PDB file of all heavy atoms in Angstrom:
ATOM      1  N   MET A   1     107.983 124.155 120.625  1.00  0.00           N
ATOM      2  CA  MET A   1     107.593 123.893 119.267  1.00  0.00           C
ATOM      3  C   MET A   1     108.202 122.562 118.819  1.00  0.00           C
ATOM      4  O   MET A   1     109.374 122.323 119.005  1.00  0.00           O
ATOM      5  CB  MET A   1     108.076 125.020 118.348  1.00  0.00           C
ATOM      6  CG  MET A   1     107.741 124.719 116.934  1.00  0.00           C
ATOM      7  SD  MET A   1     108.330 125.725 115.560  1.00  0.00           S
ATOM      8  CE  MET A   1     108.712 127.296 116.112  1.00  0.00           C
ATOM      9  N   GLU A   2     107.362 121.708 118.238  1.00  0.00           N
ATOM     10  CA  GLU A   2     107.846 120.440 117.711  1.00  0.00           C
ATOM     11  C   GLU A   2     108.385 120.641 116.302  1.00  0.00           C
ATOM     12  O   GLU A   2     107.949 121.528 115.584  1.00  0.00           O
ATOM     13  CB  GLU A   2     106.703 119.425 117.652  1.00  0.00           C
ATOM     14  CG  GLU A   2     106.317 118.871 118.994  1.00  0.00           C
ATOM     15  CD  GLU A   2     105.344 117.720 118.829  1.00  0.00           C
ATOM     16  OE1 GLU A   2     105.679 116.760 118.111  1.00  0.00           O
ATOM     17  OE2 GLU A   2     104.264 117.820 119.403  1.00  0.00           O
ATOM     18  N   TYR A   3     109.323 119.803 115.918  1.00  0.00           N
ATOM     19  CA  TYR A   3     109.818 119.839 114.552  1.00  0.00           C
ATOM     20  C   TYR A   3     110.217 118.440 114.134  1.00  0.00           C
ATOM     21  O   TYR A   3     110.389 117.538 114.956  1.00  0.00           O
ATOM     22  CB  TYR A   3     111.003 120.803 114.396  1.00  0.00           C
ATOM     23  CG  TYR A   3     112.284 120.297 115.014  1.00  0.00           C
ATOM     24  CD1 TYR A   3     113.211 119.621 114.240  1.00  0.00           C
ATOM     25  CD2 TYR A   3     112.559 120.497 116.360  1.00  0.00           C
ATOM     26  CE1 TYR A   3     114.395 119.150 114.800  1.00  0.00           C
ATOM     27  CE2 TYR A   3     113.732 120.036 116.926  1.00  0.00           C
ATOM     28  CZ  TYR A   3     114.647 119.357 116.146  1.00  0.00           C
ATOM     29  OH  TYR A   3     115.803 118.893 116.693  1.00  0.00           O
ATOM     30  N   SER A   4     110.342 118.271 112.844  1.00  0.00           N
ATOM     31  CA  SER A   4     110.766 117.000 112.280  1.00  0.00           C
ATOM     32  C   SER A   4     111.644 117.303 111.084  1.00  0.00           C
ATOM     33  O   SER A   4     111.289 118.106 110.226  1.00  0.00           O
ATOM     34  CB  SER A   4     109.545 116.170 111.853  1.00  0.00           C
ATOM     35  OG  SER A   4     109.943 114.927 111.323  1.00  0.00           O
ATOM     36  N   GLU A   5     112.810 116.692 111.028  1.00  0.00           N
ATOM     37  CA  GLU A   5     113.733 116.886 109.914  1.00  0.00           C
ATOM     38  C   GLU A   5     113.816 115.572 109.158  1.00  0.00           C
ATOM     39  O   GLU A   5     114.189 114.546 109.724  1.00  0.00           O
ATOM     40  CB  GLU A   5     115.103 117.296 110.445  1.00  0.00           C
ATOM     41  CG  GLU A   5     116.061 117.713 109.379  1.00  0.00           C
ATOM     42  CD  GLU A   5     117.341 118.274 109.971  1.00  0.00           C
ATOM     43  OE1 GLU A   5     117.273 119.016 110.970  1.00  0.00           O
ATOM     44  OE2 GLU A   5     118.411 117.958 109.427  1.00  0.00           O
ATOM     45  N   LYS A   6     113.433 115.595 107.889  1.00  0.00           N
ATOM     46  CA  LYS A   6     113.378 114.375 107.086  1.00  0.00           C
ATOM     47  C   LYS A   6     114.124 114.565 105.776  1.00  0.00           C
ATOM     48  O   LYS A   6     114.283 115.676 105.294  1.00  0.00           O
ATOM     49  CB  LYS A   6     111.928 113.986 106.763  1.00  0.00           C
ATOM     50  CG  LYS A   6     111.089 113.696 107.972  1.00  0.00           C
ATOM     51  CD  LYS A   6     111.554 112.462 108.686  1.00  0.00           C
ATOM     52  CE  LYS A   6     110.660 112.169 109.874  1.00  0.00           C
ATOM     53  NZ  LYS A   6     111.211 111.203 110.768  1.00  0.00           N
ATOM     54  N   TRP A   7     114.548 113.454 105.190  1.00  0.00           N
ATOM     55  CA  TRP A   7     115.211 113.429 103.894  1.00  0.00           C
ATOM     56  C   TRP A   7     114.399 112.548 102.967  1.00  0.00           C
ATOM     57  O   TRP A   7     113.739 111.610 103.401  1.00  0.00           O
ATOM     58  CB  TRP A   7     116.615 112.834 104.017  1.00  0.00           C
ATOM     59  CG  TRP A   7     117.537 113.657 104.830  1.00  0.00           C
ATOM     60  CD1 TRP A   7     118.430 114.580 104.365  1.00  0.00           C
ATOM     61  CD2 TRP A   7     117.682 113.664 106.253  1.00  0.00           C
ATOM     62  NE1 TRP A   7     119.115 115.153 105.404  1.00  0.00           N
ATOM     63  CE2 TRP A   7     118.672 114.596 106.581  1.00  0.00           C
ATOM     64  CE3 TRP A   7     117.070 112.969 107.282  1.00  0.00           C
ATOM     65  CZ2 TRP A   7     119.055 114.858 107.886  1.00  0.00           C
ATOM     66  CZ3 TRP A   7     117.446 113.225 108.583  1.00  0.00           C
ATOM     67  CH2 TRP A   7     118.439 114.159 108.874  1.00  0.00           C
ATOM     68  N   GLY A   8     114.478 112.835 101.673  1.00  0.00           N
ATOM     69  CA  GLY A   8     113.786 112.018 100.683  1.00  0.00           C
ATOM     70  C   GLY A   8     114.353 112.274  99.303  1.00  0.00           C
ATOM     71  O   GLY A   8     115.211 113.137  99.118  1.00  0.00           O
ATOM     72  N   THR A   9     113.851 111.530  98.343  1.00  0.00           N
ATOM     73  CA  THR A   9     114.315 111.721  96.970  1.00  0.00           C
ATOM     74  C   THR A   9     113.684 112.957  96.346  1.00  0.00           C
ATOM     75  O   THR A   9     114.113 113.396  95.286  1.00  0.00           O
ATOM     76  CB  THR A   9     114.004 110.482  96.114  1.00  0.00           C
ATOM     77  OG1 THR A   9     112.599 110.219  96.180  1.00  0.00           O
ATOM     78  CG2 THR A   9     114.776 109.276  96.611  1.00  0.00           C
ATOM     79  N   SER A  10     112.670 113.512  97.003  1.00  0.00           N
ATOM     80  CA  SER A  10     112.041 114.750  96.550  1.00  0.00           C
ATOM     81  C   SER A  10     111.591 115.540  97.778  1.00  0.00           C
ATOM     82  O   SER A  10     111.463 114.992  98.876  1.00  0.00           O
ATOM     83  CB  SER A  10     110.835 114.465  95.651  1.00  0.00           C
ATOM     84  OG  SER A  10     109.797 113.873  96.398  1.00  0.00           O
ATOM     85  N   VAL A  11     111.328 116.823  97.570  1.00  0.00           N
ATOM     86  CA  VAL A  11     110.825 117.668  98.653  1.00  0.00           C
ATOM     87  C   VAL A  11     109.474 117.145  99.118  1.00  0.00           C
ATOM     88  O   VAL A  11     109.206 117.065 100.317  1.00  0.00           O
ATOM     89  CB  VAL A  11     110.730 119.142  98.194  1.00  0.00           C
ATOM     90  CG1 VAL A  11     110.025 119.981  99.240  1.00  0.00           C
ATOM     91  CG2 VAL A  11     112.108 119.696  97.905  1.00  0.00           C
ATOM     92  N   GLU A  12     108.628 116.759  98.168  1.00  0.00           N
ATOM     93  CA  GLU A  12     107.292 116.265  98.497  1.00  0.00           C
ATOM     94  C   GLU A  12     107.355 115.027  99.387  1.00  0.00           C
ATOM     95  O   GLU A  12     106.592 114.895 100.337  1.00  0.00           O
ATOM     96  CB  GLU A  12     106.506 115.954  97.225  1.00  0.00           C
ATOM     97  CG  GLU A  12     106.140 117.174  96.407  1.00  0.00           C
ATOM     98  CD  GLU A  12     107.289 117.702  95.543  1.00  0.00           C
ATOM     99  OE1 GLU A  12     108.292 116.979  95.323  1.00  0.00           O
ATOM    100  OE2 GLU A  12     107.193 118.857  95.107  1.00  0.00           O
ATOM    101  N   GLU A  13     108.287 114.114  99.082  1.00  0.00           N
ATOM    102  CA  GLU A  13     108.441 112.904  99.894  1.00  0.00           C
ATOM    103  C   GLU A  13     108.883 113.244 101.313  1.00  0.00           C
ATOM    104  O   GLU A  13     108.358 112.708 102.288  1.00  0.00           O
ATOM    105  CB  GLU A  13     109.455 111.955  99.252  1.00  0.00           C
ATOM    106  CG  GLU A  13     109.660 110.687 100.056  1.00  0.00           C
ATOM    107  CD  GLU A  13     110.739 109.783  99.490  1.00  0.00           C
ATOM    108  OE1 GLU A  13     111.329 110.103  98.453  1.00  0.00           O
ATOM    109  OE2 GLU A  13     110.994 108.741 100.114  1.00  0.00           O
ATOM    110  N   ALA A  14     109.838 114.152 101.446  1.00  0.00           N
ATOM    111  CA  ALA A  14     110.333 114.545 102.764  1.00  0.00           C
ATOM    112  C   ALA A  14     109.236 115.228 103.583  1.00  0.00           C
ATOM    113  O   ALA A  14     109.092 114.970 104.781  1.00  0.00           O
ATOM    114  CB  ALA A  14     111.550 115.454 102.616  1.00  0.00           C
ATOM    115  N   VAL A  15     108.447 116.085 102.938  1.00  0.00           N
ATOM    116  CA  VAL A  15     107.346 116.761 103.640  1.00  0.00           C
ATOM    117  C   VAL A  15     106.319 115.723 104.096  1.00  0.00           C
ATOM    118  O   VAL A  15     105.837 115.772 105.226  1.00  0.00           O
ATOM    119  CB  VAL A  15     106.690 117.834 102.740  1.00  0.00           C
ATOM    120  CG1 VAL A  15     105.404 118.345 103.358  1.00  0.00           C
ATOM    121  CG2 VAL A  15     107.659 118.978 102.496  1.00  0.00           C
ATOM    122  N   LYS A  16     105.989 114.776 103.225  1.00  0.00           N
ATOM    123  CA  LYS A  16     105.025 113.727 103.574  1.00  0.00           C
ATOM    124  C   LYS A  16     105.505 112.927 104.788  1.00  0.00           C
ATOM    125  O   LYS A  16     104.736 112.666 105.714  1.00  0.00           O
ATOM    126  CB  LYS A  16     104.819 112.796 102.381  1.00  0.00           C
ATOM    127  CG  LYS A  16     103.843 111.690 102.634  1.00  0.00           C
ATOM    128  CD  LYS A  16     103.692 110.793 101.414  1.00  0.00           C
ATOM    129  CE  LYS A  16     102.793 109.636 101.759  1.00  0.00           C
ATOM    130  NZ  LYS A  16     103.317 108.351 101.406  1.00  0.00           N
ATOM    131  N   LEU A  17     106.780 112.559 104.808  1.00  0.00           N
ATOM    132  CA  LEU A  17     107.335 111.811 105.932  1.00  0.00           C
ATOM    133  C   LEU A  17     107.279 112.622 107.225  1.00  0.00           C
ATOM    134  O   LEU A  17     106.953 112.094 108.295  1.00  0.00           O
ATOM    135  CB  LEU A  17     108.774 111.400 105.630  1.00  0.00           C
ATOM    136  CG  LEU A  17     108.969 110.360 104.535  1.00  0.00           C
ATOM    137  CD1 LEU A  17     110.450 110.224 104.193  1.00  0.00           C
ATOM    138  CD2 LEU A  17     108.381 109.028 104.951  1.00  0.00           C
ATOM    139  N   ALA A  18     107.586 113.904 107.139  1.00  0.00           N
ATOM    140  CA  ALA A  18     107.548 114.766 108.322  1.00  0.00           C
ATOM    141  C   ALA A  18     106.125 114.922 108.847  1.00  0.00           C
ATOM    142  O   ALA A  18     105.894 114.878 110.057  1.00  0.00           O
ATOM    143  CB  ALA A  18     108.150 116.127 107.999  1.00  0.00           C
ATOM    144  N   LEU A  19     105.163 115.098 107.937  1.00  0.00           N
ATOM    145  CA  LEU A  19     103.762 115.239 108.359  1.00  0.00           C
ATOM    146  C   LEU A  19     103.265 113.971 109.036  1.00  0.00           C
ATOM    147  O   LEU A  19     102.558 114.036 110.041  1.00  0.00           O
ATOM    148  CB  LEU A  19     102.883 115.581 107.157  1.00  0.00           C
ATOM    149  CG  LEU A  19     103.108 116.964 106.561  1.00  0.00           C
ATOM    150  CD1 LEU A  19     102.322 117.111 105.261  1.00  0.00           C
ATOM    151  CD2 LEU A  19     102.741 118.058 107.539  1.00  0.00           C
ATOM    152  N   GLU A  20     103.655 112.808 108.509  1.00  0.00           N
ATOM    153  CA  GLU A  20     103.285 111.543 109.147  1.00  0.00           C
ATOM    154  C   GLU A  20     103.905 111.446 110.537  1.00  0.00           C
ATOM    155  O   GLU A  20     103.260 110.994 111.482  1.00  0.00           O
ATOM    156  CB  GLU A  20     103.735 110.371 108.286  1.00  0.00           C
ATOM    157  CG  GLU A  20     102.929 110.206 107.015  1.00  0.00           C
ATOM    158  CD  GLU A  20     103.489 109.138 106.088  1.00  0.00           C
ATOM    159  OE1 GLU A  20     104.522 108.518 106.411  1.00  0.00           O
ATOM    160  OE2 GLU A  20     102.886 108.938 105.012  1.00  0.00           O
ATOM    161  N   ASP A  21     105.156 111.868 110.661  1.00  0.00           N
ATOM    162  CA  ASP A  21     105.859 111.826 111.940  1.00  0.00           C
ATOM    163  C   ASP A  21     105.187 112.728 112.972  1.00  0.00           C
ATOM    164  O   ASP A  21     105.034 112.360 114.139  1.00  0.00           O
ATOM    165  CB  ASP A  21     107.310 112.255 111.717  1.00  0.00           C
ATOM    166  CG  ASP A  21     108.185 112.090 112.945  1.00  0.00           C
ATOM    167  OD1 ASP A  21     108.031 111.083 113.660  1.00  0.00           O
ATOM    168  OD2 ASP A  21     109.040 112.963 113.176  1.00  0.00           O
ATOM    169  N   LEU A  22     104.762 113.921 112.541  1.00  0.00           N
ATOM    170  CA  LEU A  22     104.148 114.885 113.447  1.00  0.00           C
ATOM    171  C   LEU A  22     102.647 114.661 113.637  1.00  0.00           C
ATOM    172  O   LEU A  22     102.038 115.262 114.516  1.00  0.00           O
ATOM    173  CB  LEU A  22     104.372 116.304 112.913  1.00  0.00           C
ATOM    174  CG  LEU A  22     105.815 116.786 112.870  1.00  0.00           C
ATOM    175  CD1 LEU A  22     105.923 118.070 112.069  1.00  0.00           C
ATOM    176  CD2 LEU A  22     106.369 116.964 114.273  1.00  0.00           C
ATOM    177  N   LYS A  23     102.058 113.817 112.758  1.00  0.00           N
ATOM    178  CA  LYS A  23     100.613 113.562 112.783  1.00  0.00           C
ATOM    179  C   LYS A  23      99.823 114.863 112.598  1.00  0.00           C
ATOM    180  O   LYS A  23      98.878 115.154 113.317  1.00  0.00           O
ATOM    181  CB  LYS A  23     100.204 112.846 114.071  1.00  0.00           C
ATOM    182  CG  LYS A  23     100.824 111.467 114.216  1.00  0.00           C
ATOM    183  CD  LYS A  23     100.409 110.831 115.508  1.00  0.00           C
ATOM    184  CE  LYS A  23     100.965 109.444 115.672  1.00  0.00           C
ATOM    185  NZ  LYS A  23     102.373 109.316 115.835  1.00  0.00           N
ATOM    186  N   LEU A  24     100.257 115.651 111.584  1.00  0.00           N
ATOM    187  CA  LEU A  24      99.614 116.925 111.268  1.00  0.00           C
ATOM    188  C   LEU A  24      99.366 117.011 109.766  1.00  0.00           C
ATOM    189  O   LEU A  24      99.926 116.240 108.993  1.00  0.00           O
ATOM    190  CB  LEU A  24     100.503 118.096 111.698  1.00  0.00           C
ATOM    191  CG  LEU A  24     100.749 118.249 113.195  1.00  0.00           C
ATOM    192  CD1 LEU A  24     101.805 119.310 113.446  1.00  0.00           C
ATOM    193  CD2 LEU A  24      99.462 118.589 113.929  1.00  0.00           C
ATOM    194  N   ASP A  25      98.519 117.969 109.370  1.00  0.00           N
ATOM    195  CA  ASP A  25      98.278 118.262 107.959  1.00  0.00           C
ATOM    196  C   ASP A  25      99.193 119.398 107.526  1.00  0.00           C
ATOM    197  O   ASP A  25      99.671 120.191 108.349  1.00  0.00           O
ATOM    198  CB  ASP A  25      96.822 118.684 107.736  1.00  0.00           C
ATOM    199  CG  ASP A  25      95.847 117.560 108.017  1.00  0.00           C
ATOM    200  OD1 ASP A  25      96.182 116.397 107.714  1.00  0.00           O
ATOM    201  OD2 ASP A  25      94.750 117.850 108.544  1.00  0.00           O
ATOM    202  N   GLU A  26      99.397 119.519 106.207  1.00  0.00           N
ATOM    203  CA  GLU A  26     100.319 120.536 105.687  1.00  0.00           C
ATOM    204  C   GLU A  26      99.888 121.952 106.045  1.00  0.00           C
ATOM    205  O   GLU A  26     100.728 122.828 106.243  1.00  0.00           O
ATOM    206  CB  GLU A  26     100.462 120.384 104.178  1.00  0.00           C
ATOM    207  CG  GLU A  26     101.627 121.179 103.629  1.00  0.00           C
ATOM    208  CD  GLU A  26     101.987 120.802 102.216  1.00  0.00           C
ATOM    209  OE1 GLU A  26     101.392 119.892 101.643  1.00  0.00           O
ATOM    210  OE2 GLU A  26     102.894 121.463 101.683  1.00  0.00           O
ATOM    211  N   ASP A  27      98.577 122.190 106.160  1.00  0.00           N
ATOM    212  CA  ASP A  27      98.116 123.537 106.505  1.00  0.00           C
ATOM    213  C   ASP A  27      98.305 123.868 107.985  1.00  0.00           C
ATOM    214  O   ASP A  27      98.071 124.993 108.406  1.00  0.00           O
ATOM    215  CB  ASP A  27      96.658 123.741 106.088  1.00  0.00           C
ATOM    216  CG  ASP A  27      95.692 122.781 106.763  1.00  0.00           C
ATOM    217  OD1 ASP A  27      96.133 121.701 107.206  1.00  0.00           O
ATOM    218  OD2 ASP A  27      94.500 123.106 106.844  1.00  0.00           O
ATOM    219  N   GLN A  28      98.779 122.898 108.772  1.00  0.00           N
ATOM    220  CA  GLN A  28      99.002 123.115 110.206  1.00  0.00           C
ATOM    221  C   GLN A  28     100.472 123.362 110.545  1.00  0.00           C
ATOM    222  O   GLN A  28     100.807 123.536 111.707  1.00  0.00           O
ATOM    223  CB  GLN A  28      98.519 121.891 110.997  1.00  0.00           C
ATOM    224  CG  GLN A  28      97.035 121.633 110.887  1.00  0.00           C
ATOM    225  CD  GLN A  28      96.648 120.349 111.585  1.00  0.00           C
ATOM    226  OE1 GLN A  28      97.083 119.280 111.192  1.00  0.00           O
ATOM    227  NE2 GLN A  28      95.845 120.473 112.632  1.00  0.00           N
ATOM    228  N   VAL A  29     101.335 123.328 109.539  1.00  0.00           N
ATOM    229  CA  VAL A  29     102.772 123.436 109.798  1.00  0.00           C
ATOM    230  C   VAL A  29     103.412 124.504 108.924  1.00  0.00           C
ATOM    231  O   VAL A  29     102.843 124.952 107.932  1.00  0.00           O
ATOM    232  CB  VAL A  29     103.490 122.087 109.537  1.00  0.00           C
ATOM    233  CG1 VAL A  29     102.956 120.992 110.432  1.00  0.00           C
ATOM    234  CG2 VAL A  29     103.391 121.683 108.079  1.00  0.00           C
ATOM    235  N   GLU A  30     104.608 124.899 109.297  1.00  0.00           N
ATOM    236  CA  GLU A  30     105.443 125.765 108.476  1.00  0.00           C
ATOM    237  C   GLU A  30     106.590 124.896 107.970  1.00  0.00           C
ATOM    238  O   GLU A  30     107.330 124.317 108.760  1.00  0.00           O
ATOM    239  CB  GLU A  30     105.990 126.923 109.301  1.00  0.00           C
ATOM    240  CG  GLU A  30     106.872 127.854 108.522  1.00  0.00           C
ATOM    241  CD  GLU A  30     107.393 128.987 109.384  1.00  0.00           C
ATOM    242  OE1 GLU A  30     106.684 129.418 110.303  1.00  0.00           O
ATOM    243  OE2 GLU A  30     108.525 129.424 109.127  1.00  0.00           O
ATOM    244  N   VAL A  31     106.736 124.813 106.665  1.00  0.00           N
ATOM    245  CA  VAL A  31     107.770 123.974 106.057  1.00  0.00           C
ATOM    246  C   VAL A  31     108.963 124.838 105.676  1.00  0.00           C
ATOM    247  O   VAL A  31     108.808 125.862 105.006  1.00  0.00           O
ATOM    248  CB  VAL A  31     107.220 123.248 104.803  1.00  0.00           C
ATOM    249  CG1 VAL A  31     108.326 122.458 104.115  1.00  0.00           C
ATOM    250  CG2 VAL A  31     106.063 122.335 105.180  1.00  0.00           C
ATOM    251  N   THR A  32     110.145 124.423 106.114  1.00  0.00           N
ATOM    252  CA  THR A  32     111.388 125.082 105.735  1.00  0.00           C
ATOM    253  C   THR A  32     112.265 124.047 105.046  1.00  0.00           C
ATOM    254  O   THR A  32     112.580 123.013 105.631  1.00  0.00           O
ATOM    255  CB  THR A  32     112.123 125.630 106.973  1.00  0.00           C
ATOM    256  OG1 THR A  32     111.253 126.537 107.660  1.00  0.00           O
ATOM    257  CG2 THR A  32     113.399 126.347 106.579  1.00  0.00           C
ATOM    258  N   ILE A  33     112.645 124.330 103.815  1.00  0.00           N
ATOM    259  CA  ILE A  33     113.497 123.407 103.053  1.00  0.00           C
ATOM    260  C   ILE A  33     114.948 123.790 103.315  1.00  0.00           C
ATOM    261  O   ILE A  33     115.375 124.902 103.000  1.00  0.00           O
ATOM    262  CB  ILE A  33     113.167 123.478 101.558  1.00  0.00           C
ATOM    263  CG1 ILE A  33     111.708 123.095 101.351  1.00  0.00           C
ATOM    264  CG2 ILE A  33     114.105 122.581 100.759  1.00  0.00           C
ATOM    265  CD1 ILE A  33     111.175 123.396  99.977  1.00  0.00           C
ATOM    266  N   LEU A  34     115.695 122.869 103.913  1.00  0.00           N
ATOM    267  CA  LEU A  34     117.085 123.137 104.254  1.00  0.00           C
ATOM    268  C   LEU A  34     118.017 122.877 103.077  1.00  0.00           C
ATOM    269  O   LEU A  34     119.041 123.540 102.930  1.00  0.00           O
ATOM    270  CB  LEU A  34     117.510 122.274 105.446  1.00  0.00           C
ATOM    271  CG  LEU A  34     116.698 122.476 106.716  1.00  0.00           C
ATOM    272  CD1 LEU A  34     117.161 121.503 107.787  1.00  0.00           C
ATOM    273  CD2 LEU A  34     116.808 123.899 107.212  1.00  0.00           C
ATOM    274  N   GLU A  35     117.677 121.875 102.259  1.00  0.00           N
ATOM    275  CA  GLU A  35     118.524 121.531 101.119  1.00  0.00           C
ATOM    276  C   GLU A  35     117.682 120.819 100.076  1.00  0.00           C
ATOM    277  O   GLU A  35     116.925 119.913 100.405  1.00  0.00           O
ATOM    278  CB  GLU A  35     119.656 120.617 101.586  1.00  0.00           C
ATOM    279  CG  GLU A  35     120.665 120.269 100.535  1.00  0.00           C
ATOM    280  CD  GLU A  35     121.801 119.419 101.095  1.00  0.00           C
ATOM    281  OE1 GLU A  35     122.109 119.534 102.289  1.00  0.00           O
ATOM    282  OE2 GLU A  35     122.353 118.637 100.320  1.00  0.00           O
ATOM    283  N   GLU A  36     117.815 121.227  98.827  1.00  0.00           N
ATOM    284  CA  GLU A  36     117.099 120.577  97.725  1.00  0.00           C
ATOM    285  C   GLU A  36     117.800 119.261  97.392  1.00  0.00           C
ATOM    286  O   GLU A  36     119.031 119.185  97.444  1.00  0.00           O
ATOM    287  CB  GLU A  36     117.100 121.470  96.492  1.00  0.00           C
ATOM    288  CG  GLU A  36     116.299 122.739  96.640  1.00  0.00           C
ATOM    289  CD  GLU A  36     114.799 122.532  96.456  1.00  0.00           C
ATOM    290  OE1 GLU A  36     114.407 121.515  95.875  1.00  0.00           O
ATOM    291  OE2 GLU A  36     114.051 123.406  96.883  1.00  0.00           O
ATOM    292  N   PRO A  37     117.036 118.219  97.039  1.00  0.00           N
ATOM    293  CA  PRO A  37     117.667 116.970  96.631  1.00  0.00           C
ATOM    294  C   PRO A  37     118.410 117.180  95.315  1.00  0.00           C
ATOM    295  O   PRO A  37     117.974 117.934  94.451  1.00  0.00           O
ATOM    296  CB  PRO A  37     116.492 116.002  96.457  1.00  0.00           C
ATOM    297  CG  PRO A  37     115.274 116.817  96.436  1.00  0.00           C
ATOM    298  CD  PRO A  37     115.582 118.134  97.043  1.00  0.00           C
ATOM    299  N   SER A  38     119.555 116.508  95.178  1.00  0.00           N
ATOM    300  CA  SER A  38     120.328 116.636  93.949  1.00  0.00           C
ATOM    301  C   SER A  38     120.022 115.454  93.031  1.00  0.00           C
ATOM    302  O   SER A  38     119.675 114.374  93.482  1.00  0.00           O
ATOM    303  CB  SER A  38     121.827 116.681  94.259  1.00  0.00           C
ATOM    304  OG  SER A  38     122.209 115.485  94.889  1.00  0.00           O
ATOM    305  N   LYS A  39     120.154 115.698  91.749  1.00  0.00           N
ATOM    306  CA  LYS A  39     119.920 114.656  90.753  1.00  0.00           C
ATOM    307  C   LYS A  39     121.272 114.313  90.133  1.00  0.00           C
ATOM    308  O   LYS A  39     121.716 114.941  89.190  1.00  0.00           O
ATOM    309  CB  LYS A  39     118.942 115.124  89.700  1.00  0.00           C
ATOM    310  CG  LYS A  39     117.574 115.416  90.282  1.00  0.00           C
ATOM    311  CD  LYS A  39     116.626 115.915  89.239  1.00  0.00           C
ATOM    312  CE  LYS A  39     115.283 116.217  89.899  1.00  0.00           C
ATOM    313  NZ  LYS A  39     114.322 116.760  88.980  1.00  0.00           N
ATOM    314  N   VAL A  40     121.927 113.297  90.687  1.00  0.00           N
ATOM    315  CA  VAL A  40     123.257 112.905  90.234  1.00  0.00           C
ATOM    316  C   VAL A  40     123.152 111.543  89.545  1.00  0.00           C
ATOM    317  O   VAL A  40     122.572 110.608  90.076  1.00  0.00           O
ATOM    318  CB  VAL A  40     124.235 112.814  91.427  1.00  0.00           C
ATOM    319  CG1 VAL A  40     125.593 112.365  90.960  1.00  0.00           C
ATOM    320  CG2 VAL A  40     124.313 114.153  92.139  1.00  0.00           C
ATOM    321  N   PHE A  41     123.713 111.473  88.355  1.00  0.00           N
ATOM    322  CA  PHE A  41     123.741 110.211  87.614  1.00  0.00           C
ATOM    323  C   PHE A  41     125.174 109.736  87.525  1.00  0.00           C
ATOM    324  O   PHE A  41     126.080 110.509  87.252  1.00  0.00           O
ATOM    325  CB  PHE A  41     123.171 110.405  86.207  1.00  0.00           C
ATOM    326  CG  PHE A  41     121.724 110.762  86.207  1.00  0.00           C
ATOM    327  CD1 PHE A  41     121.309 112.072  86.064  1.00  0.00           C
ATOM    328  CD2 PHE A  41     120.758 109.777  86.369  1.00  0.00           C
ATOM    329  CE1 PHE A  41     119.966 112.416  86.070  1.00  0.00           C
ATOM    330  CE2 PHE A  41     119.409 110.102  86.379  1.00  0.00           C
ATOM    331  CZ  PHE A  41     119.014 111.417  86.226  1.00  0.00           C
ATOM    332  N   PHE A  42     125.376 108.452  87.764  1.00  0.00           N
ATOM    333  CA  PHE A  42     126.723 107.884  87.680  1.00  0.00           C
ATOM    334  C   PHE A  42     126.848 107.014  86.451  1.00  0.00           C
ATOM    335  O   PHE A  42     126.001 106.362  86.015  1.00  0.00           O
ATOM    336  CB  PHE A  42     127.035 107.039  88.917  1.00  0.00           C
ATOM    337  CG  PHE A  42     127.169 107.873  90.148  1.00  0.00           C
ATOM    338  CD1 PHE A  42     126.136 107.996  91.048  1.00  0.00           C
ATOM    339  CD2 PHE A  42     128.353 108.550  90.394  1.00  0.00           C
ATOM    340  CE1 PHE A  42     126.256 108.759  92.186  1.00  0.00           C
ATOM    341  CE2 PHE A  42     128.483 109.323  91.535  1.00  0.00           C
ATOM    342  CZ  PHE A  42     127.430 109.427  92.423  1.00  0.00           C
TER     343      PHE A  42
END
């Protein structure tokens, strides 16, 4: 099984990057979110 682990400023961005990497559509994969992006202001 192939997988791709990506990071982004949003879940949607990370999923998009992973789909591009795998050359698949969202309906062809199972997405598991390992960590939600945090919104930290300094």
